[in-house]
Structure formats: structure tokens, C-alpha cells
C-alpha positions in Angstrom: 175.0 42.5 4.7 173.9 46.2 4.8 176.3 48.8 6.2 175.3 52.3 7.4 178.7 53.6 6.3 179.3 55.0 9.8 182.1 53.8 12.1 181.0 52.2 15.4 182.4 55.3 17.2 179.8 57.4 15.3 176.9 55.4 16.8 177.9 55.6 20.4 175.7 57.5 22.7 172.2 59.0 22.2 171.5 61.5 19.5 171.3 65.1 20.6 167.7 66.3 20.5 165.9 69.3 22.0 164.4 68.7 25.4 160.8 67.6 25.1 158.1 69.4 27.1 154.7 68.1 28.0 151.8 70.3 27.0 149.9 71.8 29.9 146.3 71.1 30.5 145.4 74.5 29.1 147.4 73.9 26.0 145.8 70.5 25.5 142.3 72.1 25.9 143.2 74.8 23.3 144.6 72.3 20.9 141.5 70.1 21.3 139.2 73.1 20.6 141.2 74.0 17.6 141.1 70.5 16.1 137.5 69.6 17.0 135.2 72.4 18.1 136.3 75.3 15.9 136.0 73.3 12.6 132.5 72.1 13.7 131.5 75.6 14.5 132.0 76.7 10.9 129.1 74.5 10.0 126.8 76.1 12.6 126.3 76.2 16.3 123.9 77.4 19.0 124.6 80.2 21.5 122.7 79.8 24.8 122.3 83.0 26.8 119.9 83.6 29.7 117.9 80.5 28.8 117.5 81.7 25.2 119.0 80.0 22.2 120.4 81.6 19.1 121.2 79.4 16.1 124.2 80.7 14.2 124.8 79.3 10.7 126.1 80.1 7.2 128.6 82.8 6.6 128.2 84.2 10.1 129.2 80.8 11.7 132.2 80.6 9.4 133.3 84.1 10.3 132.9 83.6 14.0 134.7 80.3 13.9 137.6 82.0 12.1 137.8 84.7 14.8 137.7 82.1 17.5 140.5 80.1 15.8 142.6 83.3 15.6 142.0 84.1 19.3 142.9 80.5 20.3 146.0 80.5 18.2 147.2 83.7 19.9 146.3 82.3 23.3 148.3 79.1 22.5 151.3 81.2 21.4 151.2 83.0 24.8 151.3 79.7 26.7 154.5 78.4 25.0 
């Protein structure tokens, strides 16, 4: 039979872990944008302003996605 090498006294009570905290709705939205929207933006996206559309692609899309990622990371750090 396998033995953990610990006395039964060592196994009493729960382990000490930091208190968990649920992410706020805002944090969840930022994390979702960082994991889904921003990576997609690097491949191109459309900006709609005053009923006009501007297609952003290539290096410009990659650079804008990088800036948005940086801004969202800073925003996420402020919410924690």
C-alpha cells in the first residue's frame, strides 16, 4: 500500500491558500477582449464612423491591435 510519508496529524484541516476573488464584470470583459478580439484585430478589422467604414489591415492592424492590448492590460492592472 502506498504511503504519503506524512503523519495523520499533518493531514488534518484544510491547506492554507490565499483567498480567491471573483473577477468583476469589467475584468471579465477586458479578459475576453484580450483573448478573442485583440488577436483577431491583428488580422484586420473595420472601423465604422458616421456611417462610413474604414478597412484596417496589414501592418497598421497589427500595430493598432498591439496598442489596444497594451491599453487593456493597463486597464486590467488598475482594476485589480
